[in-house]
N, C-alpha and C positions, 0 to 999 in steps of 0.2 A: 283205492284212492287214499292218499295221505290225509290225516286229520289236519295237520298244519300244511295246508296247500299254499300255492303262490298267492291265492286270493283270500287267504284267511283274514276275516273281519272286514274285508273290502267288498262292500255290497253294491257298488254302483260303478259305472265306467269311469266317471270323473275321479273317484277315489283311487282306483287302480292306476290311472294315469299320473295323478299327483304323487302317489307313493313311489312308484317306480322311477319317475323322472326327477323328483326333487327331495324325497325323504329317505329312501332306502339306503343310499350310499353316503349320507352325511356323516361326518365324524361325530363321535359321542363326547359331549362335555358333561362329565359326571361330577357336578360341582358340590355334591354332598353325599357322602357314603361313610360306611364304618369298616371298610376293609383294613387289614393290618399293613402298615408300611413296612414292618419287619418282614412279613411274608412276601411282599413284593421285592424288597432288597435282597432277600435270600433266594428269590425265585423258587418259592416253595412248590414241591410236587405233592400230589395227592395219590395215595396208594389205593384208596377205596372210595367209591361213589357216595357211600354213607358219610364219609368224612367231609367231603366238599358240599354235599347236599343237606346233611342233618347236623353237622358239627356245631352250628350256632344259629340255626334258622328257626326262630320262635314262631314264624308263620306256619311252618310244617309241623312243629311240635303241637301247636294248638289243634291243628286238623287231626292229628293222630290221637290226641287225648279225647277227642269227641267220640271215638268208637270204644272208649273204655280200656285202652292199653295201659298197663302199669307204668308208672313213671320210670322205673328202673330199666324198662325196655325202650324208653324214648331218649332220655338224657343220661341214663346210667351207663354202666360199663359192659353191657351185654354184647353179644356177637353182632357186628355191624350188618350182617346179612339179615338177622332177625329184625333189626330196626328198619331196614329197607323193605322187608316184606310187610311190615305194619303200615308203612306209607302206601304201599300198593293196595292194601286192604281199604284204607281210608279214601284214597283219591277217587275211585270210581263213584263214590257217593257225593262228590264235591261239584256237582253240576251247578254252573253259575258262579263258582268261586274262582277268582283269578289264579289261585294256585294250580288249578287244573290246566289253564292255558300256559302259565309260566313254565310248569314242569315239562309239558310236551314241547314247548318252544326250545327249552334247553336241551332236551333229548335230540331234537331235530338239528339244531344249529351246531352243537358241540360234539355230539356223538353219532350223527348221521342215522339216528334211529327213528323209524316211522311207526314202531309198535306202540300200542296203547298200554299204558302202565296199569296193570290190574293183577290180582293174585295169580292168574294162570300164566302171565308173562313175566312176573317179577324176577325169577331166577335167570331167565334168558337175558333180560335187560341188565340185571346186576352184573352178570359175567361180561356182557358186551361193553358196558361202560368202563369196567375195570381194565379191560384190554386197551381201550382207547386212551385211558389215563396214563398208560405206559409210554405213549408217544412223546417225542421231544417237545412238540408244540403245545402240550397240555400242562406246562408249568404255569405258575402265576403270571409271569411276564408274557409267556406265549399266548395265554388266553386273552390277556389285555390287548396284545398286538392284533390277534385275529378278530377281535371285537371292534377294531377301528376306533380305539379310545384316544382322544387327543389330550384330555386333561382329567385328572382325578383329584378331587378335594377330600382328603381324609379328615377325620375328626380327632383332635389332639388336645391333651391337657396342657395348660400353660407351663406346668413344671416339666414337661417333656424336653429332653435334650435335643430332639429332632435328629439324632444320629442316623436313623434309618433313612430319613429323607436325604441326608447328605450322601449316603451311600448310593441311593437311587439316582441322585443327580450326577454322581460321578460316572455312571454308566452311560457313556455317550452314544452307545448303540441302541439304547432302549427306545427313545423317541417319544415317549408319553410323559407329559408333565404330571408329576405327583406332588401336590402342594399341600402343606399343612393348613388346617383350619382351626382357629382359636376357639376353644370350648371351655370357658371359665366357670362352669356350673358349680363346681365344688367351692369356689371362692364367693359365689353369689348366694348360694342357698344356705343362709345362716341358720335356718330352722331344720336342716337335715343332719342326721348322725354323721360324726366324723369331721364336722366343720373345724373345730379347734385344732385337731391334728393336721388337717390340710393347710391351715393358715401357717402353722409352724413350718411345714414343708415348703410352702410358697416363699416364706421369708428366707429359708436357707438357699433355695435355688436362685432367687433374685438378688440376694445379698442385702436385703432390706430388713432392718430390725422392726418388725411389725407390732405396733402397740395401739394403733388407731385405724379407723376406716380409711383415713387419708393415706396411711402407709400401705394399706391393701391396694388402693388405687395406684400408688407409685410402683409397687411391685408388679401389678398387672401391666402397667404401661411399659415397664422394662422388658417383661416377657413378650409383650406384643411386638416390641422392636426386634427381639430375637426371632420371632416368627416371620416378621416382614423381611428380615435378612435372608430367610429361607424361602421366599416367594409367596408367602401367605396372601391370599386374595379375599378370604372370607372368615368371618367369625360366626359362631352358632351358639344359641342359648336355648336350652331345654327348660322351659318354665312350666310350672303347674298351671298358671294363668298369667295374663298380662297384669302388670302392676304399675301404679303411679300414685305415690304418696310422699310428696316432698316434705322434708323436715330439716330443721337447722342442723348444721354440722355437729354442734355440741350434743344434740340428742342422738344423732346417728352414732357418734363415737361412744356414747354411754351404752347404747344397745350392743355395739360390737364388743365393748369391754366385758360385759356380762357374759356374752356368748362364748368368748375365748376362755373364760374361766369355768366353763361347763354349765353355766346357768341356762335355763330355758328362756326363750323369748316368745312373746305372743305373736299371733299372725299379723296383727297390725304393726307391731314393732319390726317384724321381719320384712314387711312390705316397705317400710321406710328405709331400711338398710339396702334392700335390693334396688330400690329406686335410685338411691345415691350412687351405687356402684354402676348400674346400667347407664345412667345419664353420663357419668364420667367416661365409660367405655364407648358410648355412642359418639361422643366428641372425639375420642382418640381414633375411632374407626374413620370418621369423616376426614380427619387430618391426614391419615395414612392411605386413604383410598381403599379401605377394607369394607367389603359388603357385610352388613349386619343381618343375620338370619334369626328370626324369633319363632320358635316352635312352642305352642301352648295349647291349653285345654285338654290335657291328658291327665287322667286319674290313674296314678301308677300303683302297682303292687297291691291290688285290691284283695288278693288272697294272701293274707298274712302268714298262713301256715306254709304255703308253697314258697313265699318269699323267704321265709326262714330257712327252708331246705335248699333252695336253689339260687337265691339272690335276685338282683334286678335283671331286666331285659331277658326274661325267660318265658314270656307269654302270658303274664297275669296283669295286664294293664287294660284300660278301657277308655271310652270317650267320656270326657267331662262336659257337663252341661252348663257350666257357669258362664254368665254373660259378662264380658269385660271390655266391651267396645269403648266405653267412656275412658277407662284407664289406658287402653292402647292409644286412643286418639290424643289423650292428654300427654302421654309420654312422647309421642312423635312430635306433637306441637311444641313441647318444651325444647326439644332438640332443634327444631326448625326455627323457633323464635330466637334462639341464640346463635343461629347460623352454623349449627354443627350436626345437622341431620345427615347421616351417611346414606348411601344406597342401601335399601332395606328390602328383605323378602319376608313375608308374613305367612305362617302356616298355622291353621287351627285343626285340631283333630276332630272337631265337631263340624259336620258338613252344613249344619244350619248357619254357620258363620260365613259361608261363601259370599253372600251379598254384602254382609257387613265389612269383610276385608276388602272387597273390591271398591266399596264406596269410601272407606277410610284411605286406602291407597291412592285413589284418585284425587284426594284433597291435598296431597303434598307433591306437587309437580317439582321438577328440578331440571337444571340445565346439563343433562348428561347425554342428550341425544335420544333418550327413550324414557319410558316411565321410571321415575326414580324409586318409588315405593311399589313393590310388586306383590301380588297375591301369588304365592308359590304353588307348585304342583300339588295335586291331590295327594295327601300324606297318609301313609300307614294304613289304617282301616278304610281309607277313602281311595286308595290306588287300585280300585276295581274298575271294570269297564264303565259301569253306571256312575261311579264316583268321579272318574276322569271326565266323563261327558258332562256331568253336573257342574264341575269346576270350570270346564271350558265354556259352557254356555253362560254361566254367571260372568266370567271374565269378558266374553264377547258382548254380553248385554250392557255391561257397565264400564268397560274400558276399551282398549285397542287390542284385539286378539293378536294382531300381527306383531305386537311388541312384547308378547309373552316370552319368558326365558325358558320355558319347556320343562322337560322331564329330568329326573335324577333317580338313582337306584335306592338311596337310603338303606343300603344293604351291607351285610358282612360276607357275602358270597361272591366269589369271582365269576360265577356263572350268571349273575343277575343282569348283565348288560342287555339281555333279551327284553328286559322291561322297557328299554328305550324303543325297541322295535314294536312292542305291544302298544305303547303310547302313540307312536307314529302312525300305526295302522288305524287306531281309534280316531286320532285327530284327522287324518286324511279322509276317513269315511264320513265323519261329521261334516267337514267342509264340503265334501263332494255331495252330500245330501242337500245342503243349502243351495249349491249351484244347480243341481238337477231339479230342485223345487222352484227355481226362479227367484230365490231369495238373495242371491249374490251372482253377479255376472260371470260368465265363463271367459274371464279375461286372463290369459296366460301369464302376462307380465305381473299382474297383481297377485295371482295365486302362487306363482313361483316365489315371489318375495315373502309372502306369508309363510309358506311351508318351510322354505330354507331358513327363515328367521327363527321360527318356533322350534324347529328340530335341532338347530345348532348355532346359527350366527348370532342370535340375540344374546344367548348365554356367553358366547365368546367375547362379545362386546361388553356386556354388563360386568363380567369378572376380569376384564382387562387382559385377555389372552389372545386377542386378534391382531396384535401389533407385529 
């Protein structure tokens, strides 16, 4: 019997019915991810399973590191088959880890493989996958098509020309919307290395002579217009923590002037600059109908030695425990008070913030036909089975579960669309449990609306792509 059976994670009759009737065939709205628009435009092909699976996946890298494999055989230039064999060594030990489920879902859906990945099957699976990758439908666009993806929101720097998005849009046969998302972290994070150099680059691209924080705002507004002309529906901010520390313009400009001259700024000074820029951008997003996403409570690059060797986004980050509810509420309130709060999605890497985010979000209603401020999908270290269930239960307890905008991949891999299937099965199973326990009526009309909404329709409406 296949490990990934038709009833995988569906433990009751109602769950099976809901999944097959209303969830399974819904299109995917992948509104936040990190896949390369260039690789889509060029319809990239992958010659080796290790390239598409291990080329940039820090989830898998962390798993392999835990069995003591040398870094040179994980992210280095060693033979790709050796890297694959190391994954096969680590994976059987990962009971309860979502990587075990994701990996076997991908093997089943994209490679038609029912084998369990372990050392004794590694070579057979490696060869099978590499043969399948030769098929015409296994290019970047082919994988997206067969995954039934309606929309992809990539993550793009304000200085990006968006030339690859233009090339994707010119392919009228493709059929999937690939839209840029505005990610101005390098212009916001005044306390990070490379800030001054980036401001110079931003000025050159935008045509703005940047000498003040107000000039930064002008330059970012111009670049946001460029993004909106290319279909941008969302912005995203990767923050260490939520900030709200308003300061006079003169003080913010003085802080900025010191930073662009290479001087260090204190954390309190950085918060004042970040607050000014984020408030300006929030207002711009509201005017242009762009959704603002805020990711925070991540402690990045905690292993300085490995950060020095490999750089960021390589698997050396962790959950931050800082409480920033007052700052987040203050920031949203300031935007709302001035009539410029955009549709917003909140993500905290700390699962202890679930109830906090749900109660903050519920304090800012809006006339958009659904909840204006949303608690986003369980993020990163939380997109486990138990993490998703905890996020869903918190959302259900404190908000309207039927209005949730659902799952995203947040991934750099073209095979990660099975994460939507994983979420949908978990979601339908949870809802089915409540029905069969008598905690929610077995009302087909209501259940259909909830499942279809959470799996696809709510995100399509929220990001304005259901027109």
